Every structure is written in C-alpha cells, then in structure tokens.
N, C-alpha and C positions, 0 to 999 in steps of 0.2 A: 823728864817730862815724865806723868805715868798711864800706865797701859790702858788702853779702855776695858768697860767689861766685855769677854770672849762673848758675853750670846748676843752681844749688838751687834753682830753678826751673821742676820739674817741671810738662811738658803732657805731654798723650795727644796733644793732635793728635785731638782727636773730639768734637766739643761735644752730643754722649751721653754722655760721660765725663768731666766737670767735674774735674779734677781743686784744691787745695788754691793749688797752683803755678800755676795760670791766676790767681786770685782774687787773691794778692794783692800788693800795692799794695808798687814800692820807689822810683822816683822821688819824695820825696814832700816837698813844701814845710810848710817848718816854721807860716808863715806861714795857712796852709792851713787854712779851718771840714770838722769832720768831723762824722760824723752819731748818734744813739747807736749803741748797740753796735759803738763803732770800738777795737780791738783794737793797742795799742802796743806790735811787739817783741824784746823790748832782749836782747841778749847779751852778757855776761861774760864778755872767754874768760880771766881768770885762774885757778887754780887756784894759787900762793905763801903761800896760807894755807893751801892742807893742804899744801904742803913745810914748811911752818915747823910744824908741829905731831908729825913725822917721818909723814906718810902718803904712799901711793902715788898721785903725780902723774897726770895726763893728763885733769882734767878742763876744763882750757884748751880742747881741742878741742870739747868736749861743744854749745856755742851752732851750729855749725859743723853735725856731722852729726847734730841733733835737727832744725831746718829744713830740713835732705836729708829726710828720712827723713819731715816729716813733711806736707812741697808736695807728696808723690807718691800721699797719701794721698787718694780725694775728697772734695765737703762735704757728702756724707748724702744720704740719702732720706728720711727722716720729718722731719726737723728739716737741712733742710738749710742747711747756713753760706752759703750766699749772702748772706742776709738779715743778717751778720756784714759789717763795715769792715775788713781786718786789712790792716795794715800793720807791714812788716818797717824799722825803722829802723837797722836792719845791730850792727856789735860796737862796743860802749862801747874807744876807743882806751886800753891801760895810759897808767896818768903815774906821777909821778915815783915817788911810793910806793904801798903800799899804800892809807891813812886818805887819799889823796888821791883816789884810781879810784873809793871809797866814795863818795866829799866828791859827786864828776859823777856815778855815776852818782844819787844823790839830786836833782838838779839838774833832769835828765833825763828822771825816775818824775815829780815836779814839777810837772815843763813839760806833759807832757800829759796827769798826770789834771786840771789845770786845765782843760784844753782839752775834757776830758770821756772821753778813753783810758780803756780798762781797758787796764792794761799788765801784760808778761806776758815774767819775766826768765827768759833763759835763764845756767845757766855750767855751768861754773866752781864755784869752792870756797863752801861755805855762807857764807861770812864778807860776801859781796853782800848777803846781807838786812839787815845793819846799814845798808846807801846804800838799798835797795830800799823799807824799814818808813820808816824814814828821810822819804825822799818822800813818803809817802804821810804821815806824819806833816804836814810841816809844808806842806803842803794846807786842812788841815781845820781849820774854827775855834778862834778862844781858847775856852779850857776847856773843847772835848769833848777825849773818848777814843776811842781803837777796839780796838775787838780785834786778836786774834793769834792765829791757830795755827798749831801750830808740826808737820809729819809728820813725823817721823823717827823710827832707834832711837834715838838720842841727845839728849840736853836744849839742849845749849851752852851752856852754862851757864861756862861755864868764863873764870874772872879774866883781864883783859886788863893787869893787874898789870905783868907783865912780856913785853908786846904783844901785838898781835892777833893768832887766827890762824879755822882753818874752826872751833874749838869755842866761840869768844869771841861770836858775831853776837846773840846773844837776853841776853845778863848785857850787854855793850853799848849794846843798845837801854832793857832797864830800867833801867841808870845814868843816861841820855845822855836818856832824856825822862820821866821817874817820873811825875809830873803827868797825862799822857795815855795812858801805858798801865797807871794804878793802875786798884783794880778785879778783878772776877773774868772778864773776859774774854780773859784770856789763858791759853794751854792747849796743854799738851803733846801730841800724841797719838801711841801707839801704843810710847812710850817702851819701852825694853828693856832687862829690870835687868841684868841684865848688860854692857850700853856705861856703867853710868853707875854714877857713886861718888855715897855721901851726904852726901859738902861739898856736892856741887850741885844735891842732890837738898832738903836743904835748905833751901840759900839760895832755890831756886823754892818751896819752904812759907811762907818768911820772905815772900817779894812775892807772894804772895798769887796764883805760880800754880798751877793746875790742871793734874796729871797723870795721865793714862789711860794705864794700863802695858801691851801684848801682855798679856799674859795675864790681867790682869784682864775687856779685849775679849772677851776667846778665853770666857770662863764668863760672858762676860754672853746674857742670854740672845738680846736683840736682833744679839750676836756689830759687828766692829766696821764693817759698813756700816749696819743699822738702828739701832745706835745716833750714827753719824755728825751724824743731822738735830738731836737734844740739841747738839748740841757748839755745831754753827750757832747756835742758839736760844740758850744761853750765851755764846757770841761775843758778840753782836750785839747783849745786851741794852745798850739807854743808849748809842750808839758812834756815831758816823758815820760807819763805815768797818772793815768788815773785812780785815783781809790773811790773807792764805793761804801757808806756805812749805810744802814738799815737797821732802823729801832724799829721792833715790832709795835709798837707803841700810834706809830702810822697808821696804823689799822684803825676799821670799827671795833667796837667789843666787842659786836656779834661773830664776827670772823678768828678776834683776836681778845677771847677775856683771859688770857692769863699772862698776860702782860704787866710791866711791874706798875706800869699808870697808866688802865688803858680808856680809850677814848666815845664818846657817845660816837659819833661822827670819823669819818676817816676816810682812805684809800676802803677799798674793797678787794677780798680774796681777791680775784678776774686782776683789779688795777695792780696789785705787786708783784703779782705773777706774772701775769704782760711785760711792768717793769724791771723784774730781776731779767726778764728771757731778753730783751733788750740790750740791757749791762752785759752778758754775757756776747754777745755778739760785738759788743767794741772792742775793738783790738789794745789799745787801752788802759782800759782796766785790768789792772795789776793785782787789784788784794780790795776784797769784800770782807766784811765783818756784818755780823745779822746779832742783835743787842737784845736784853730785857725778856726774853721768854726766858717764865717762868714758873714750871710745872704747880706744884703747890698749889697756885695760884689758878688756871686753868679748868674749864670744863669741857666734858669727851672729849680732851685729848685734840680738841680747834685748835687750841693757839702749838702747836707741839704740828701737826699736822702740816698747818700754813706753814712753817720757821724750814721743814723737809722737801715743803714743795717750792717755797725760796730759790732753796738753793738747787734743785733737778733743773726749776727750770733757767737759773741760770750754768749750767752747763750745760744742758738744750744749745743754748746761745752761745758758748765758746764750738764745740762743733765744729756750728756754719763759720768761723772766723779763719 
C-alpha cells in the first residue's frame, strides 16, 4: 500500500471545529487491535478496466480527490463521527496485471474484515468490486451466503470470456462464487433501461438476480429512498453479511458530471445520500465500495463532493447501529 498525500489530511486548527482530517488515523500497525465501528479506507487507483471497454479514463485519481474532500468535512453534530475509528490504509499498489490487483485487493479486504473493520474501497473502475466482494466472501463461514447490492445505472454482467473490464465484476462474482451468491439476496438497484442489453438482463434473471429499474422505482409510491429498506431486508435475509457497491453514474449528470459514464437521468444527490445513510445503519452491511469517480471529467468538484458525502452519510448511519 502507498501512503496518501499528507496534504489530504485537513485540519481546521480549531478544537471547536473538528474535521475528519483531525480524526483519521494514518500511521497504522497491521498487528494492532481496533474497537467496534472501525472503518478501513482503501484506495484502488486504477481505471484500466474502463480503458479496456473504451470508456473515459480518469477514475484512477478518484481515491486521492475523494479522501481530500472527505477529510475537510466536519465530524457531524447530531451523530458525531468521533464514535467511529477511521483508518486510512492508503492506496493499493498496482500489480503486474489487473487480475492480480483484484486478488491483492481481496486479500487486504479479507484481512481487515477478520480484524473486525468495515472496509470502504474508493475507486477506481468498477471492476474492483470483484476484488472487494471476493475479500468479504473469503471471511464468511463455509456454506454461508452473502447479500450483494449494486447501485448502478449498469448491471455490469458482461461476460469476461474475452477479458475483464469495468463491466464484468458481477458476472465474474456470480461465476466464481456460485454457492456463496446463490439465493434472492443479489440485487441490482436503480438500473437504467437504456444502459443495459436484453442479453445481460436475461443472464441476471437466470442467476436469480433481482433487478429494480430506475423508472420502476420512480413510479413506486415509496420512491427510490422509501423502497430501499425493503431491499436491505431482502439482501440481508439468511446471509452472513451484505456487500454494497455504488457506481457514481447511478446519479444524474447534474449531480455527478465527473462520472466515467454520466447519465442524463438518475438518482438525485439527496436520494443517494439518504440511501447511503440507510445502508450505514444496517448491521449486516460489512463492505462498501464507491466507483467511477473521475476528477479530470468533473465540473466545479461536484462529483467529488458528492462522493465524499456518500461516505459521510454512510458513516453517520453506522453510528446508529
């Protein structure tokens, strides 16, 4: 792992205005024991998976910019985050190939989950979810299952027969871990009709993946936020843990212009923050990854700020577990 830029750890210098940069621990012994509500922040500064599929690169810079924005935020006032132990492990060192980088990420995630921490992985292209979720699966007891929620405009169920890319993560997970990912707790949330092929949708149905399209959520009386607790319950039924993955392109371009694949329609900024808060409250959620934030494509730092607040509100929810 490479250490983050020291300049990212902002401090107001005011004991009455504590920022997350004051609270985060950066000099970490991997042998040290940590208390309940420990968060391990891990950067995955690679966007090769996006490049392989012909997408707009830039997400490799996501981890650096997200943590810089995150550490300028306060610790909160109603649910102060000084109740959370926040560790910054730095960024994964890119390995010789993308597949090996995923394996290394899985190892790191597994180590910290076994220590009792909840990893938050900052991307980086969405192929990283194969590594992060594989790490979680490696920590669960034999014969147990996990739930998995992908909040994303894309299903990311492309076949990896011709190589892996940013659209293959969940296909690879379903093929690699069929026993651990069997059942009805695998959910694609707020998918966009125009972003997905019928072939990939049929594959989802064959694998018993539940797909909730954005237009369906918009017409649901509860809306995308009000319906999300039901999704958390479904994903968490009879499983050892739940993994949550958020691709920033699930949000409207107005809120996330710096997504690798920005969308005209999508969740609003308010909706994704409320959903993150609800997920943070759910005890079975043991992993979060946040992908496809591309600072070079951003406008006025909107996407970076939204990504930082997604993490902030997830942590706010965590304080209520």
